[in-house]
C-alpha positions in Angstrom: 142.6 136.1 -20.2 145.1 137.0 -23.0 146.8 134.5 -24.9 150.2 133.6 -23.4 149.4 134.7 -20.2 149.1 132.3 -17.2 146.6 132.6 -14.2 148.3 133.7 -11.2 147.4 132.0 -7.8 146.9 134.5 -5.2 148.0 133.4 -1.8 145.8 134.4 1.2 147.5 137.0 3.5 147.2 135.9 7.1 147.5 137.6 10.3 150.1 135.9 12.9 151.1 136.6 16.7 154.4 136.0 17.2 155.8 135.8 20.9 159.5 137.0 21.5 161.5 136.5 24.6 164.3 138.8 25.3 166.6 139.9 27.9 164.0 142.5 29.1 160.9 140.2 29.0 158.5 139.0 26.4 157.2 140.9 23.4 154.1 140.0 21.6 153.8 141.4 17.9 151.2 140.8 15.1 152.2 140.9 11.4 150.9 139.7 8.2 152.3 137.2 5.7 151.3 134.4 3.6 153.0 131.9 6.0 154.3 131.4 9.3 157.8 131.0 8.0 157.4 134.3 6.1 156.1 136.1 9.2 159.0 134.6 11.2 161.5 136.0 8.8 159.6 139.4 8.7 159.9 139.6 12.6 163.5 138.7 12.8 164.5 141.1 10.2 162.4 144.0 11.8 163.6 143.3 15.3 167.0 142.1 14.7 166.7 139.1 16.6 167.8 135.6 16.2 165.4 132.6 15.6 165.6 131.3 19.1 164.3 134.3 20.4 160.8 133.5 18.9 158.9 131.4 21.5 155.6 131.0 19.4 153.9 131.8 16.3 150.0 131.7 16.1 147.9 132.3 13.1 145.1 134.3 14.7 142.8 134.5 11.6 142.1 132.6 8.5 142.7 135.3 6.1 142.3 139.1 5.8 140.2 138.8 3.0 137.8 136.8 4.7 134.4 138.3 5.7 
């Protein structure tokens, strides 16, 4: 490592399954994120839904980099 540079800790990218409830039924969406909080915000932004529409967030793998 070069002098003056700090090592950057790489966070594991994980896969999350999110269940959304809306007026026409239930939707199941998978996304990648480094935390469930970030996954929730990604889905809320992409779907234009409020936080109360999210029924469940489940991490479905340890990491996308795991073998």
